[in-house]
TIROKE-532067 format. One record per residue (C-alpha): residue number from 1; x, y, z; residue in three letters. Coordinates in steps of 0.1 Angstrom, whole numbers, plus 2048, in hexadecimal, padded with zeros to 3 digits. Each point is the difference from the previous one (the first is absolute). Layout:
<atoms>
(atom NUM,(X,Y,Z),'Ala')
...
</atoms>
This chain:
<atoms>
(atom 1,(918,F48,893),'Met')
(atom 2,(800,812,822),'Glu')
(atom 3,(7E8,7EF,81B),'Leu')
(atom 4,(7E6,811,814),'Asp')
(atom 5,(806,7EC,820),'Trp')
(atom 6,(7EA,812,815),'Arg')
(atom 7,(7E4,7F8,7E5),'Ser')
(atom 8,(80C,7DD,7FC),'Ile')
(atom 9,(800,7F9,829),'Asp')
(atom 10,(7DE,80E,801),'Arg')
(atom 11,(7F1,7EC,7E6),'Phe')
(atom 12,(812,7DE,80F),'Ile')
(atom 13,(7F1,808,821),'Val')
(atom 14,(7DD,80E,7F4),'Gly')
(atom 15,(7FB,7DE,7E8),'Glu')
(atom 16,(80A,7EA,81A),'Ala')
(atom 17,(7E6,80D,819),'Trp')
(atom 18,(7E3,80B,7E8),'Thr')
(atom 19,(804,7E2,7E6),'Gly')
(atom 20,(806,7E4,81A),'Ala')
(atom 21,(7F1,7DF,7F4),'Arg')
(atom 22,(813,7EF,81E),'Ile')
(atom 23,(7DB,7F3,80F),'Gly')
(atom 24,(7F7,7F1,7DD),'Glu')
(atom 25,(821,7EC,7FD),'His')
(atom 26,(7FB,7F7,822),'Leu')
(atom 27,(7DA,7F0,7FC),'Glu')
(atom 28,(80A,7F1,7DD),'Glu')
(atom 29,(822,7EE,80D),'Leu')
(atom 30,(7F5,7F5,821),'Cys')
(atom 31,(7D6,7FD,801),'Glu')
(atom 32,(7F8,7F8,7D9),'Asn')
(atom 33,(823,7ED,7F8),'Ile')
(atom 34,(804,7F6,824),'Gly')
(atom 35,(81E,7E5,804),'Thr')
(atom 36,(820,803,7E6),'Arg')
(atom 37,(811,7DD,805),'Trp')
(atom 38,(81B,804,7E6),'Ala')
(atom 39,(7F1,7EB,7E2),'Ser')
(atom 40,(7DF,800,80B),'Ser')
(atom 41,(7E0,811,7EE),'Glu')
(atom 42,(800,818,81B),'Gly')
(atom 43,(824,80A,7F1),'Glu')
(atom 44,(7F3,802,7E2),'Trp')
(atom 45,(7E7,818,803),'Lys')
(atom 46,(816,814,813),'Ala')
(atom 47,(81B,802,7E5),'Val')
(atom 48,(7E9,80A,7E6),'Asn')
(atom 49,(7ED,817,816),'Tyr')
(atom 50,(824,810,808),'Ile')
(atom 51,(808,802,7DA),'Arg')
(atom 52,(7E2,80D,7F7),'Asp')
(atom 53,(7FF,81D,81A),'Gln')
(atom 54,(824,80A,7F0),'Leu')
(atom 55,(7F6,7FF,7DF),'Lys')
(atom 56,(7E1,81A,808),'Glu')
(atom 57,(81A,815,813),'Met')
(atom 58,(812,80A,7E1),'Gly')
(atom 59,(81E,7E9,809),'Ile')
(atom 60,(816,7FC,7DE),'Asp')
(atom 61,(803,7D7,806),'Arg')
(atom 62,(7EE,7E9,815),'Ala')
(atom 63,(802,7DD,7FD),'Glu')
(atom 64,(7FC,7DF,80F),'Leu')
(atom 65,(823,7E8,802),'Glu')
(atom 66,(7F6,7DA,804),'Glu')
(atom 67,(81C,7E8,811),'Tyr')
(atom 68,(7FA,7DD,80D),'Glu')
(atom 69,(7FE,803,825),'Leu')
(atom 70,(80B,7E2,81A),'Asp')
(atom 71,(7DF,801,818),'Thr')
(atom 72,(7ED,7F1,819),'Trp')
(atom 73,(7E0,7FA,812),'Glu')
(atom 74,(7F1,7EA,81C),'Trp')
(atom 75,(7DE,7EE,802),'Ser')
(atom 76,(802,7EF,825),'Arg')
(atom 77,(80F,80B,820),'Ala')
(atom 78,(7FA,7F0,822),'Gln')
(atom 79,(810,7FE,821),'Ala')
(atom 80,(7F2,7EB,81B),'Gln')
(atom 81,(80A,7F3,825),'Leu')
(atom 82,(808,7DB,803),'Val')
(atom 83,(7F2,7FB,822),'Glu')
(atom 84,(7DB,80B,7FE),'Asp')
(atom 85,(7FD,80E,7D5),'Gly')
(atom 86,(7FD,822,806),'Ser')
(atom 87,(803,817,7E4),'Ala')
(atom 88,(819,817,803),'Ile')
(atom 89,(7FF,825,7EB),'Asp')
(atom 90,(819,7F9,7E0),'Leu')
(atom 91,(80D,815,7DE),'Leu')
(atom 92,(81A,7F4,7EB),'Pro')
(atom 93,(81C,810,7FD),'Phe')
(atom 94,(806,812,7DB),'Asn')
(atom 95,(807,7E7,7E7),'Arg')
(atom 96,(805,7E6,81F),'Cys')
(atom 97,(804,7D8,7F1),'Pro')
(atom 98,(7E6,7E8,806),'Pro')
(atom 99,(809,7E6,81E),'Phe')
(atom 100,(7EF,7EF,819),'Ser')
(atom 101,(810,7FC,823),'Val')
(atom 102,(7F9,7F6,827),'Glu')
(atom 103,(819,808,81B),'Gly')
(atom 104,(804,810,81D),'Ala')
(atom 105,(7FA,823,809),'Ile')
(atom 106,(820,80F,809),'Val')
(atom 107,(801,826,808),'Asp')
(atom 108,(81B,80F,7F5),'Val')
(atom 109,(7F9,821,80D),'Gly')
(atom 110,(80E,81C,7E4),'Tyr')
(atom 111,(818,7E3,7F0),'Gly')
(atom 112,(820,80F,80B),'Thr')
(atom 113,(81F,7EA,802),'Ala')
(atom 114,(7FC,801,82A),'Arg')
(atom 115,(7DF,7F9,7FD),'Glu')
(atom 116,(806,7E5,7E7),'Ile')
(atom 117,(81C,7EE,814),'Asp')
(atom 118,(7E9,7FE,820),'Lys')
(atom 119,(7E8,7E7,7EF),'Val')
(atom 120,(815,7F0,7E6),'Lys')
(atom 121,(7FC,7DB,80C),'Asp')
(atom 122,(7DB,806,7FA),'Lys')
(atom 123,(802,817,7E2),'Leu')
(atom 124,(809,7E0,7E8),'Ala')
(atom 125,(7DD,7F9,7EE),'Gly')
(atom 126,(7EE,813,814),'Gly')
(atom 127,(7EB,81F,7F5),'Ile')
(atom 128,(80C,81E,80D),'Ala')
(atom 129,(7EA,81F,80A),'Ile')
(atom 130,(814,820,7FE),'Met')
(atom 131,(7F6,827,803),'Phe')
(atom 132,(808,811,7DC),'Ile')
(atom 133,(809,821,814),'Gly')
(atom 134,(820,807,80B),'Phe')
(atom 135,(80B,7F9,821),'Glu')
(atom 136,(801,81F,813),'Pro')
(atom 137,(821,810,80E),'Phe')
(atom 138,(816,7EC,7E8),'Thr')
(atom 139,(812,804,7DD),'Thr')
(atom 140,(7E0,7FB,7E6),'Pro')
(atom 141,(802,7DE,7EB),'Ile')
(atom 142,(7E9,7FE,7E4),'Pro')
(atom 143,(7E6,7E3,804),'His')
(atom 144,(80E,7F3,7DF),'Ala')
(atom 145,(820,7FB,80F),'Gln')
(atom 146,(7F3,7EF,820),'Arg')
(atom 147,(7EC,7E4,7EB),'Leu')
(atom 148,(821,7F5,7EF),'Gln')
(atom 149,(80B,7FD,827),'Ala')
(atom 150,(7E1,7EA,807),'Leu')
(atom 151,(806,7EA,7E4),'Ala')
(atom 152,(822,7F9,806),'Ala')
(atom 153,(7FB,7F6,822),'Ala')
(atom 154,(7E2,7E3,7EE),'Gly')
(atom 155,(7DF,813,809),'Ala')
(atom 156,(7E8,7EC,7E8),'Ala')
(atom 157,(7EA,823,7FD),'Ala')
(atom 158,(802,824,80F),'Ala')
(atom 159,(7E1,80F,80A),'Met')
(atom 160,(802,828,804),'Val')
(atom 161,(7E5,813,81C),'Ile')
(atom 162,(7F5,81D,7E8),'Asp')
(atom 163,(805,822,815),'Lys')
(atom 164,(7D8,809,7FA),'Lys')
(atom 165,(7E3,7F9,818),'Asp')
(atom 166,(7DF,7F9,7FC),'Gly')
(atom 167,(80B,7DF,7EF),'Arg')
(atom 168,(80C,814,7E3),'Arg')
(atom 169,(81A,7F0,7E8),'Met')
(atom 170,(816,80E,7E3),'Glu')
(atom 171,(814,7EF,7E8),'Tyr')
(atom 172,(825,800,801),'His')
(atom 173,(81E,7F4,7EC),'Ser')
(atom 174,(81B,7E9,810),'Ala')
(atom 175,(81A,80C,7E6),'Ser')
(atom 176,(811,822,802),'Asp')
(atom 177,(804,817,7E0),'Gly')
(atom 178,(820,80E,80A),'Arg')
(atom 179,(814,7DE,804),'Asp')
(atom 180,(7FE,7EA,7E2),'Ala')
(atom 181,(815,7E4,817),'Asp')
(atom 182,(7E1,7F9,815),'Leu')
(atom 183,(7E9,7E2,7F3),'Asn')
(atom 184,(7DF,80F,7FA),'Glu')
(atom 185,(7F1,7E6,815),'His')
(atom 186,(81A,7EE,816),'Pro')
(atom 187,(7E1,7EE,811),'Val')
(atom 188,(7DB,800,7FD),'Pro')
(atom 189,(7F3,822,813),'Thr')
(atom 190,(7DB,80A,80A),'Val')
(atom 191,(7F0,81A,812),'Thr')
(atom 192,(7E9,7FD,81F),'Thr')
(atom 193,(7ED,819,814),'Ser')
(atom 194,(80F,816,81C),'Arg')
(atom 195,(7E4,7F0,816),'Glu')
(atom 196,(808,7D9,7F7),'His')
(atom 197,(826,807,801),'Gly')
(atom 198,(7FC,808,825),'Ala')
(atom 199,(7EB,7E0,802),'Leu')
(atom 200,(81C,7ED,7ED),'Leu')
(atom 201,(81D,80B,813),'Arg')
(atom 202,(7E9,7F4,824),'Lys')
(atom 203,(801,7DE,7EB),'Leu')
(atom 204,(822,7FF,7FA),'Ala')
(atom 205,(809,7FC,826),'Gly')
(atom 206,(7E6,7E7,805),'Arg')
(atom 207,(810,7E9,7E3),'Asp')
(atom 208,(7E3,807,7E5),'Gly')
(atom 209,(7FD,7F8,7E2),'His')
(atom 210,(7F6,80C,7DA),'Leu')
(atom 211,(7F6,7F8,7DE),'Lys')
(atom 212,(805,818,7E3),'Leu')
(atom 213,(7F8,7F9,7DC),'Ala')
(atom 214,(803,819,7E2),'Val')
(atom 215,(7F8,7F5,7DE),'Glu')
(atom 216,(80B,818,7E5),'Ser')
(atom 217,(811,804,7DC),'Arg')
(atom 218,(81C,813,7EE),'Phe')
(atom 219,(7FA,806,7DC),'Tyr')
(atom 220,(808,81A,7E2),'Leu')
(atom 221,(7E8,819,7F4),'Ala')
(atom 222,(802,81A,7F0),'Pro')
(atom 223,(802,824,80E),'Ala')
(atom 224,(800,822,7F6),'His')
(atom 225,(812,821,809),'Asn')
(atom 226,(7F6,823,7F3),'Val')
(atom 227,(819,818,7ED),'His')
(atom 228,(7FA,81E,7F7),'Ser')
(atom 229,(810,825,7FB),'Glu')
(atom 230,(7FE,824,7FB),'Leu')
(atom 231,(821,808,7E7),'Val')
(atom 232,(814,81E,808),'Gly')
(atom 233,(80A,81D,7ED),'Thr')
(atom 234,(826,804,806),'Arg')
(atom 235,(80C,7E0,808),'Trp')
(atom 236,(7E9,7E1,7F5),'Pro')
(atom 237,(816,7E5,805),'Asp')
(atom 238,(808,802,821),'Glu')
(atom 239,(7E2,7F9,818),'His')
(atom 240,(7F4,7FF,824),'Leu')
(atom 241,(7E8,7E4,809),'Val')
(atom 242,(7E5,805,818),'Leu')
(atom 243,(7F1,7DC,80B),'Gly')
(atom 244,(7E9,7EE,817),'Gly')
(atom 245,(7F2,7E0,803),'His')
(atom 246,(7DC,7FC,7F1),'His')
(atom 247,(7FE,7D5,811),'Asp')
(atom 248,(7F4,7F9,824),'Thr')
(atom 249,(806,7E8,81A),'Val')
(atom 250,(7EC,7DE,7F8),'Tyr')
(atom 251,(7DD,806,806),'Gly')
(atom 252,(7FF,828,810),'Thr')
(atom 253,(7F7,81F,7F0),'Tyr')
(atom 254,(822,812,802),'Gly')
(atom 255,(7F6,823,80C),'Gly')
(atom 256,(81E,806,80D),'Asn')
(atom 257,(815,7E3,7F0),'Asp')
(atom 258,(800,811,7E5),'Asn')
(atom 259,(7E1,810,7F0),'Ala')
(atom 260,(811,820,812),'Ser')
(atom 261,(81A,7FF,7EF),'Gly')
(atom 262,(7F5,7FA,7DC),'Thr')
(atom 263,(7EA,81C,805),'Ile')
(atom 264,(81B,813,807),'Ala')
(atom 265,(80F,7F6,7E1),'Val')
(atom 266,(7DE,80A,7ED),'Leu')
(atom 267,(7FE,821,811),'Glu')
(atom 268,(820,80D,7F7),'Thr')
(atom 269,(7FD,7F6,7DA),'Ala')
(atom 270,(7DF,810,7FA),'Arg')
(atom 271,(80C,820,815),'Val')
(atom 272,(820,801,7E9),'Leu')
(atom 273,(7ED,7F8,7E0),'Ala')
(atom 274,(7E8,81C,807),'Ala')
(atom 275,(81B,818,804),'Leu')
(atom 276,(810,7F6,7DD),'Arg')
(atom 277,(7DC,806,7F5),'Ala')
(atom 278,(7F6,81F,80D),'Glu')
(atom 279,(822,816,808),'Leu')
(atom 280,(812,7E9,7E3),'Gly')
(atom 281,(81D,7F8,81C),'Val')
(atom 282,(80D,7E1,7FB),'Ala')
(atom 283,(81A,7ED,812),'Pro')
(atom 284,(820,805,7FC),'Gly')
(atom 285,(80E,7DC,7FE),'Cys')
(atom 286,(7E8,7E3,7FB),'Ser')
(atom 287,(7EA,7F4,81D),'Ile')
(atom 288,(7F2,7DC,7FE),'Arg')
(atom 289,(7E4,7F6,811),'Phe')
(atom 290,(7FE,7D6,809),'Ala')
(atom 291,(7ED,7EC,81A),'Thr')
(atom 292,(80C,7DF,809),'Tyr')
(atom 293,(7F4,7DC,800),'Ser')
(atom 294,(80A,7EA,81C),'Ala')
(atom 295,(80F,815,81B),'Glu')
(atom 296,(7EF,7E5,819),'Glu')
(atom 297,(80E,7E7,7EE),'Gln')
(atom 298,(828,801,801),'Lys')
(atom 299,(7FF,821,7EC),'Phe')
(atom 300,(7FF,7EC,7DF),'Gln')
(atom 301,(7EB,823,7EE),'Gly')
(atom 302,(81B,819,808),'Ala')
(atom 303,(81C,7E7,7F8),'Ala')
(atom 304,(7EE,7FB,7E1),'Gly')
(atom 305,(7FF,824,7F8),'Tyr')
(atom 306,(821,805,80A),'Val')
(atom 307,(80C,7E1,7E5),'Glu')
(atom 308,(7ED,80F,7E7),'Arg')
(atom 309,(808,826,802),'His')
</atoms>
């Protein structure tokens, strides 16, 4: 069949605009369901919503795929100045192990080798205060690698200074998915606010001491990917995969990370399914529409999807 590409193009662009359900999906995922930490009740609600939407669109197959997730949660996190008992802003790093430590506050700047070498005599058993951003005008070194260096220098814990202002803090990971040789948590690591980071850096020069404690646990739990497919007409056994992760960082609503990607998957599936229903035009090869679990937990959902398929 000779395809009328002008009509196809007009339909796709028109349907993407006039039939858009972006706001509806955003409200459901982020406001009604909310936080979607992999293996949580929120994730379970999200994957059922995504699957049901794909079925409603007329996708050939839409199903949940369960796998066992190595997950984590925390119940208490506290930072306190030893000298006067003042509380310090604190948020555990993603998948931070439980720990309790008291030690001298040591300012390591950006945690580069040069800066660590300056304070190496103080760092053993101390609590390193480090900027999470890159040191200006130097070769960028991922913070995961700098944490490895702090651990090798004997730091008992690390507290990184968030880049946001207004005492806002966000979750970070101590490992780097691009480097499988890095330990997940070479040293217990937490985040403090930009404002309290400035205070701690001052106290480091006055022999200040800090107490840190995090209560957390690791456990196994079921989690789910969503798998769906629009079968191709010419090469049905060849596949393009369009995917995004539906889970969020612990305790957050995840509008950009990554409801936006999940909605892109849903909207593309909707438009292409409508193209087939309205104009009888299907893709040549099959297209799989997938949303993954646990991107925020070492990409375990995407790894499980690849292993299965």
